[in-house]
C-alpha positions as CSV (number, residue, x, y, z in Angstrom):
1,M,16.1,6.7,11.6
2,D,17.6,5.0,8.3
3,V,15.7,3.0,6.1
4,G,18.7,0.5,5.8
5,D,18.2,-0.2,9.6
6,E,15.8,-3.3,10.2
7,S,14.5,-1.6,13.4
8,S,12.9,1.0,11.3
9,W,10.4,-1.3,9.7
10,E,7.6,-3.1,10.9
11,F,5.9,-6.3,9.6
12,V,2.4,-5.6,8.1
13,F,1.7,-8.7,6.3
14,V,2.6,-11.7,4.3
15,Q,0.6,-14.0,2.2
16,D,1.2,-16.9,-0.1
17,Y,-0.7,-17.1,-3.4
18,Y,-1.0,-20.1,-5.8
19,R,-2.6,-20.4,-8.9
20,E,-2.7,-22.5,-12.1
21,S,-0.1,-21.7,-14.8
22,L,-1.9,-19.3,-17.1
23,G,0.3,-19.3,-20.0
24,Y,0.1,-16.1,-21.9
25,Q,-3.3,-15.2,-20.7
26,Q,-4.4,-12.1,-19.0
27,V,-3.8,-12.4,-15.3
28,E,-6.5,-10.9,-12.8
29,P,-5.1,-8.6,-10.1
30,I,-4.7,-9.6,-6.7
31,Y,-5.9,-7.1,-4.1
32,L,-3.7,-7.3,-0.9
33,P,-5.6,-7.3,2.2
34,G,-6.2,-4.1,4.2
35,S,-6.3,-0.5,4.0
36,F,-3.0,1.5,4.2
37,S,-2.1,5.0,5.3
38,W,1.9,5.1,5.3
39,E,4.0,7.0,2.9
40,R,6.7,4.5,2.7
41,L,6.5,0.9,2.4
42,R,8.9,-2.1,1.5
43,V,7.4,-4.9,-0.7
44,R,8.9,-8.2,-1.5
45,V,7.5,-10.7,-3.8
46,S,9.3,-14.2,-3.6
47,C,9.0,-17.1,-5.8
48,P,11.1,-20.1,-5.0
49,T,10.5,-21.9,-8.3
50,A,11.5,-19.0,-10.3
51,R,14.1,-19.1,-13.2
52,T,17.3,-17.1,-12.9
53,T,16.1,-15.3,-16.0
54,W,13.0,-13.8,-14.3
55,R,13.6,-10.4,-13.0
56,V,10.4,-8.9,-12.8
57,A,7.4,-9.9,-10.3
58,G,4.8,-7.7,-11.5
59,E,3.3,-4.1,-11.0
60,L,1.8,-2.8,-7.7
61,V,-0.8,-0.4,-7.9
62,Q,-1.9,2.2,-5.6
63,V,-5.9,2.2,-5.5
64,L,-7.6,5.4,-4.2
65,G,-11.3,5.9,-3.6
66,A,-12.2,2.4,-2.6
67,H,-13.8,3.6,0.8
68,L,-15.9,5.9,-1.4
69,G,-17.1,3.2,-3.5
70,F,-15.0,3.6,-6.6
71,D,-11.5,2.3,-7.8
72,F,-9.3,4.8,-9.1
73,E,-5.7,3.5,-9.9
74,G,-3.1,6.0,-8.7
75,E,0.6,5.4,-8.8
76,A,2.1,2.1,-10.2
77,K,5.4,0.6,-9.2
78,L,7.1,-2.2,-10.9
79,L,8.3,-5.0,-8.4
80,P,11.3,-7.1,-8.8
81,L,11.3,-10.6,-8.2
82,N,13.1,-12.1,-5.2
83,A,14.1,-8.8,-3.9
84,S,12.4,-5.9,-1.9
85,K,11.6,-2.6,-3.3
86,L,11.3,0.8,-1.1
87,I,8.1,2.5,-2.3
88,S,6.9,6.1,-1.5
89,F,3.4,7.2,-2.4
90,S,2.7,10.9,-2.8
91,E,-0.9,10.4,-1.7
92,F,-1.1,8.2,1.4
93,A,-4.4,8.8,3.2
94,G,-6.4,5.9,3.0
95,Y,-5.5,3.6,0.0
96,Q,-5.3,-0.1,-0.9
97,L,-2.7,-2.1,-2.9
98,K,-3.6,-3.9,-6.2
99,F,-0.9,-6.3,-7.5
100,Y,-0.8,-7.6,-11.0
101,P,1.6,-10.4,-11.1
102,K,3.4,-11.5,-14.3
103,Y,1.6,-14.3,-16.1
104,W,4.6,-16.9,-15.7
105,I,4.5,-16.7,-11.9
106,D,2.2,-19.4,-10.5
107,S,3.3,-19.5,-6.9
108,F,4.5,-16.5,-5.0
109,Q,4.6,-14.9,-1.7
110,V,4.0,-11.1,-1.1
111,Q,5.5,-9.2,2.1
112,V,4.8,-5.7,3.1
113,D,6.6,-3.8,5.8
114,R,6.0,0.0,6.9
115,Y,8.6,2.4,7.5
116,L,8.7,3.7,11.2
117,P,9.6,7.5,10.8
């Protein structure tokens, strides 16, 4: 199967997030629901109110060890805003995802799809 073929992808989840504008303050990370065990994901962060100059949505971090009672941050990926990004993780046996949105984004949607090999 080809990663460009829509039939090669399966929807995992989508969720909307809203928060007060934080200005230049530190932004708390968002744990995306669920535990994952897939090597390849497609992640899209959408913000309908984004300015045309905004290019980056934030950073997606793979969290390992949560099922053992500790959080170890693994690989981190910068996510574009209003565009999908293909992500491959070298360690993909039971992990969670943590998203650090940029401080200027106050409402956004995160969608995750998994690749069907």
